C-alpha positions in Angstrom: 204.1 85.2 -64.1 205.7 83.9 -66.9 208.1 80.3 -66.3 211.9 80.8 -66.3 214.7 78.4 -67.6 217.2 77.4 -65.2 219.7 78.5 -67.4 218.8 82.4 -67.2 219.5 81.9 -63.6 223.2 80.3 -64.1 226.0 82.4 -62.1 229.5 81.8 -61.9 232.4 83.0 -59.7 235.8 82.4 -60.0 237.8 83.0 -56.3 241.6 82.5 -55.6 242.8 80.5 -52.0 244.7 82.8 -50.3 246.9 82.5 -46.6 244.0 84.8 -44.7 241.2 82.0 -46.1 242.9 79.4 -44.6 243.2 77.3 -41.2 246.6 76.6 -39.9 246.4 73.5 -42.4 246.6 75.8 -45.0 243.3 74.6 -46.3 240.5 76.3 -46.9 237.7 77.6 -44.1 234.9 75.9 -43.9 232.3 79.4 -42.8 234.9 81.3 -46.1 233.4 78.5 -48.0 229.9 78.9 -46.8 230.1 82.9 -47.3 231.1 82.3 -51.2 228.3 80.0 -51.5 225.7 82.6 -49.6 226.7 85.0 -51.9 226.3 83.1 -55.5 223.4 81.8 -54.5 221.8 85.0 -53.5 222.9 86.8 -56.8 221.4 83.8 -59.3 218.4 83.8 -56.9 218.4 87.5 -58.1 218.8 87.5 -62.0 215.6 84.9 -60.9 213.2 86.8 -59.2 213.5 89.8 -61.7 216.5 91.2 -59.3 214.3 91.9 -56.5 216.4 91.3 -53.3 216.3 88.3 -51.7 217.2 86.5 -48.1 218.1 83.4 -46.6 216.1 81.9 -45.9 217.4 78.2 -44.6 221.3 76.8 -45.7 219.9 72.7 -46.4 222.3 70.9 -46.5 226.5 71.1 -47.2 228.9 68.7 -48.2 232.5 69.1 -48.1 234.3 66.9 -50.3 237.0 67.8 -50.4 239.8 69.9 -49.6 241.0 73.9 -51.3 244.3 74.5 -50.5 246.4 78.2 -50.7 246.4 78.7 -55.0 244.0 77.0 -55.5 241.4 78.3 -57.5 237.3 77.8 -56.7 235.4 77.8 -59.2 231.4 78.7 -58.2 228.3 77.7 -60.4 224.9 78.0 -58.8 221.3 78.1 -60.8 217.7 78.0 -59.6 216.1 74.7 -59.6 212.8 74.6 -58.3 210.5 78.0 -57.1 208.2 78.3 -54.3 205.7 81.9 -54.5 208.3 83.0 -52.9 210.7 81.2 -52.6 213.7 79.7 -54.5 215.9 76.2 -54.0 219.4 77.4 -55.6 221.9 74.4 -55.6 225.8 75.4 -55.7 228.6 73.0 -56.8 232.3 74.5 -55.8 235.2 72.7 -57.7 238.9 73.3 -56.7 241.6 73.5 -59.3 245.4 73.5 -59.3 247.0 75.9 -61.4 250.0 73.8 -61.0 249.3 70.7 -62.1 245.2 70.6 -63.4 244.0 68.7 -60.7 239.7 69.5 -60.0 237.9 68.1 -57.1 233.9 68.3 -56.2 234.7 69.8 -53.0 231.5 71.4 -51.8 227.8 71.2 -52.7 225.1 73.0 -51.4 221.3 73.2 -51.7 219.9 76.7 -49.6 216.6 78.3 -49.8 216.3 82.0 -50.6 212.9 84.6 -50.8 211.9 87.2 -52.7 211.2 90.6 -50.6 209.1 92.9 -52.1 209.7 97.0 -52.2 207.4 96.6 -49.2 209.3 94.9 -47.1 207.4 91.3 -47.1 208.2 88.3 -49.6 207.0 89.0 -53.6 206.3 86.4 -55.8 208.5 84.7 -58.0 208.1 83.3 -61.6 208.0 79.4 -62.1 211.7 77.7 -63.2 211.4 74.8 -66.0 214.8 72.6 -66.6 215.3 72.1 -70.6 218.8 69.6 -70.2 218.6 65.8 -68.9 221.1 67.5 -65.5 218.5 69.9 -65.0 215.4 68.1 -65.5 217.0 65.6 -61.9 217.1 68.1 -59.7 214.1 69.9 -61.0 211.9 66.3 -60.1 214.3 65.5 -57.2 212.8 68.6 -55.9 209.4 67.6 -54.6 211.6 65.8 -51.7 213.8 68.1 -50.8 211.2 70.5 -50.0 209.0 67.8 -48.2 212.1 67.3 -45.7 212.7 70.9 -45.6 209.1 71.2 -43.8 209.4 67.7 -41.6 213.0 69.3 -40.3 210.9 72.5 -39.1 208.4 70.5 -37.8 211.5 68.9 -35.4 211.0 70.7 -31.8 214.1 72.3 -30.4 
């Protein structure tokens, strides 16, 4: 299977923060942001996996760094940063922008693992991914450490 550059899975979405999306402090619910993150990660993974259906295996980390308020615009960006045989690690970054002031803030960063599913309903192989830019290389080179952390976390008694 031929490797694909990270840029081919790059996906961008823009969302407006509306009153029903927010709590009593007029900041967006974390669960709403998580739903957006899961959606864009799935789209990015499907683009990489030659449009196979994908399922979320884990949300490895979610860091809420700042909040978004009613009227802010969220800009979500995702791309596949690493692959296994059937799995893909996807990085999602969420920024908020106040259109009145122009202020932009990084609100959330997340890593997810998604698995491609074949026609038989079983995991199916995905192409390898490769970085092209310096930023992509940092994500790619640090992926084995994140993968090992996921494996260790899975071994933790519950």
